[in-house]
C-alpha positions as a printed Julia matrix, in Angstrom:
98×3 Matrix{Float64}:
 26.45  -16.4   -16.22
 26.6   -16.57  -19.98
 24.09  -14.43  -21.75
 23.46  -15.88  -25.21
 23.86  -13.25  -27.87
 25.77  -10.76  -25.76
 28.63  -13.06  -24.78
 28.81  -14.54  -28.27
 29.06  -11.14  -29.9
 31.59   -9.91  -27.36
 33.91  -12.89  -27.61
 33.04  -14.33  -31.0
 32.7   -17.78  -29.38
 29.73  -19.99  -28.72
 31.41  -22.55  -26.51
 30.71  -25.1   -29.22
 32.45  -25.93  -32.46
 29.85  -24.46  -34.8
 29.74  -20.79  -35.81
 27.65  -18.25  -33.84
 24.0   -18.26  -34.83
 23.42  -14.54  -34.28
 22.02  -12.27  -31.63
 19.47  -13.54  -29.11
 17.71  -10.82  -27.21
 18.13  -10.95  -23.46
 16.2    -7.76  -22.77
 13.97   -8.38  -19.77
 10.25   -7.73  -19.67
  9.29   -4.25  -18.44
 10.7    -3.57  -14.99
  7.24   -3.25  -13.45
  6.75   -6.98  -14.02
 10.04   -8.07  -12.44
 10.48   -9.4    -8.91
 13.56   -8.11   -7.07
 15.55  -10.67   -5.05
 17.69   -9.35   -2.19
 19.77  -11.33    0.32
 20.81  -10.5     3.87
 24.58  -10.23    3.6
 26.42  -10.35    6.92
 29.88  -10.65    5.39
 30.52   -6.91    5.16
 33.78   -5.41    6.38
 32.02   -3.54    9.17
 30.39   -6.74   10.47
 26.89   -5.32   10.01
 24.28   -7.15    7.97
 22.67   -5.42    5.01
 20.28   -6.28    2.2
 21.89   -6.58   -1.23
 20.0    -7.07   -4.5
 21.31  -10.17   -6.24
 18.96  -10.45   -9.18
 15.5   -10.38  -10.67
 12.84  -12.98  -11.41
 10.44  -12.64  -14.31
  7.6   -14.06  -12.23
  6.92  -14.93   -8.6
  7.67  -18.64   -9.03
 11.11  -17.94  -10.53
 11.89  -15.37   -7.82
 10.87  -17.82   -5.07
 13.03  -20.54   -6.62
 16.1   -18.29   -6.8
 15.61  -16.96   -3.27
 15.17  -20.47   -1.85
 18.33  -21.64   -3.6
 20.37  -18.83   -2.04
 19.3   -19.6     1.54
 19.3   -23.4     1.33
 22.65  -23.97   -0.4
 25.2   -25.02    2.26
 28.03  -22.84    0.94
 26.04  -19.62    0.65
 26.58  -17.12    3.49
 23.02  -15.76    3.31
 20.59  -16.19    6.19
 17.59  -14.69    4.43
 16.3   -13.64    1.02
 13.48  -11.21    0.29
 11.32  -10.83   -2.77
  9.85   -7.45   -3.69
  7.45   -6.52   -6.46
  6.97   -2.86   -7.33
  8.7    -1.98   -4.05
  6.4    -4.1    -1.87
  7.63   -7.1     0.11
  5.84  -10.18   -1.25
  7.92  -13.0     0.21
 10.84  -13.95    2.41
 12.9   -17.12    2.71
 15.11  -17.98    5.69
 17.99  -20.43    6.06
 16.69  -23.66    7.65
 17.59  -24.13   11.3
 20.5   -26.53   11.76
């Protein structure tokens, strides 16, 4: 995922023909406000499923949207996604039954 500002400064490219416009902050809001998104990954070498953090949402709606996308996309190997806020489970999405 391109991060405006960071990727431009690192590579000196914008992906467009014009010159870079400068640094754009991509610092997230304080961690206490973030929603952790973890997926149930059953593709481990040992064959056992485990929860892996895949990202963060800046609010509950964004976290729900990301989690739903990971369990509903047909090529994703994830059966479930959990959302935690300040360490507490606040939501879970499961792959639809086929």
